[in-house]
N, C-alpha and C positions, 0 to 999 in steps of 0.2 A: 597719299599725306607727304608732307614732306617734313624734315627737320630744321629748328629752327632754335636761333640759340636762346639761353633765358629769357631775355625782354624783349624777345621776336612772338608777335601774335599769330597762329598759323589757323585759319578759317577753311571749315571744311564744311560745305552744306549751312545749315544754318548753326553749325556748333562753334563755339572759338578754342581753340587748343593753344596754351601755353607752354612751353617747355620747364620741365621742374624736376632737377636731380637729375637728369637723363631718363625723364619718365614723361609720357605724353601726358598733358593734364586735360581735363575736359572743366571747363567754367571753373578753374581752382582745385579740383578733385585728382590727383592721379587717376591713369588708368588703372594701374595695379589695386587702387582701391575699389575700382569700378569693377574688376572682373578677377579680384584676388585667386581665383579657384584656377583660373586660365593660366594661371603665371605671363601676365599681359607685361613686357620689359622692353623699352626701346632700344638695350641694349642688344637684343634680338632680332629685332626687325621684327615683322608682326606674328611670331609665331605662336604657337599657344604648344605650351608643355602640358598636354594632355596623356602622352602616351600613345597617339594615335597620329597618325599624318593631317595635314589640313592644311590649308592653301598658306600664304604668307601673306597675302593679301585680303585675309579675312576681315580684318579690321578697318581697313581703307574701303572696300564692301559693306562694310554695317555702317563705319560714318558715312558713305556716299548716301546713304537712304536716311539720314536725318535721325530726326528723334525715332523714328519706327526702327531704324536700324541699331540705334542705341539699347533701344527697348529691346527686342529682338535678342542681343547681346545680353542684357541684363538676366533675359529669362531664361536663357541660356546657363547664365551664372548661378542664376536661381535654383535652376532643375537640377545643374552638376551636385549645388551646394545641400540641396533639401534630399538628392540621392546620396550622397554621402553620408547627411543627419539620419536617415534613414536605417543605412547600414550601420551606424554607430548605433542606433535604436534596438536594431536586429539581432547586435552582437551584446549588448548589453541584455537584452532578454532572454535571448539565448543562454547566458550567462548565469541571471536569476532563473532559470528553468533549471540548468545543472544545479545550481547551488539548492533550489527546494528541494531537487528530485534528490541530491545527498543527501539534506537533513531529515528526508522524508526518511530513505533508507534506513539513515543512524537511527531514527523514532521505531521504525519496525525492527530494526536489529534490537534494540532494548527491548521493544514489548515482547517479542520473542524469546529473549532470555527472561523476562519476567514469566510469560508464562509458561516456559519451559522447566522454569524453577516449581511454579506452582505446581504442574502437572505431574510433575517429580514427584513433588511432596502428596498429589494427594492419590499418583498408583502406590509411595509407599505406605499410605494411613491404608490405604482398599488390600495392600498385600498384610497387612498388621492385622486387618478385620478380619479377611478372609482364613489367616491363621487360626486367630482367635475362636473364631465361628468353629471351626474344624477341630479344632481343641475342645470346644465346647460340646462339640456334636459327638464324639468322642468318647467324654465323659457319658453323656446322656445316654447315647447306647451301651455304655459298663454298667452304667444304673441299670438302666432297661433290662438288662441282660441278664442282672443280679434277682432283678426284680422278678423275672418270668423265671427263673428257676426255683427261688422262692417259692413265688405261686405255685409254680408245678407241683414243688415238695408237699404244701400244705393241699394243693389239690388231691394230689396222689395218695395222703396221709388221711384227707378226707372220705376218699373212695374204698378206702381198706376198710374205715371205719364205717360207713355204709353195708358195704361188704359183710363184713361183720354183723352189723345189725338188722339185714335184711337175712341173714340166714339164721339168727337167733329168734325171729319174724316167722321165720317160712316152718321152726321147728318148733317155736309156739304154735303158728297155725295148724299143722299136721298132729301138733298132739289135741286142740282142741277139735280137730276133726275125729280124731280114733275115739276120745270120751264119747263125742255126740255120737261116733258109729254104735258103740258099746253101751249106752243108756236106749238108743234105739233097739237094740237088740233083746234089752236084757227087757227092754219092756214088753219088749213084742212076745216073748215068752213066756 
């Protein structure tokens, strides 16, 4: 490719180029518009600012192939643009995932705090109920112990009375036997 003044037309294959503000133009469109990702500029000769070495005459080779070369350049530009777009999308997606994860962690911490409060409250109530239950049990044991002692005294007194009554019955029975024996002897005589 050759350089021309702004009023000259350059013909390469089937493409027509006219210089425009120090940029090569394809049918009135600057090459920097066609390949903005590649950073094509007339001032740099046909070098591509992609961060890796490229042949100086890459664009002239692409233009030598005419429409197919231009289409190949477009595909390169499109691929690089899509790659950048995909990289940005991945970064945004990862950022969104981090935000979602942070929000999730915050919600989990809030829920843990709530559950900790509820669990502490339930434990405190359980301990209070246990203390009340133990106190009630002690009272019942004390009352039952008193009742058992009272019943034992009553039973002891009843047993004493029963022993006295049995002793009296034995005495009365022995007296009756003696009387019967005396009667029988008196009748036998």
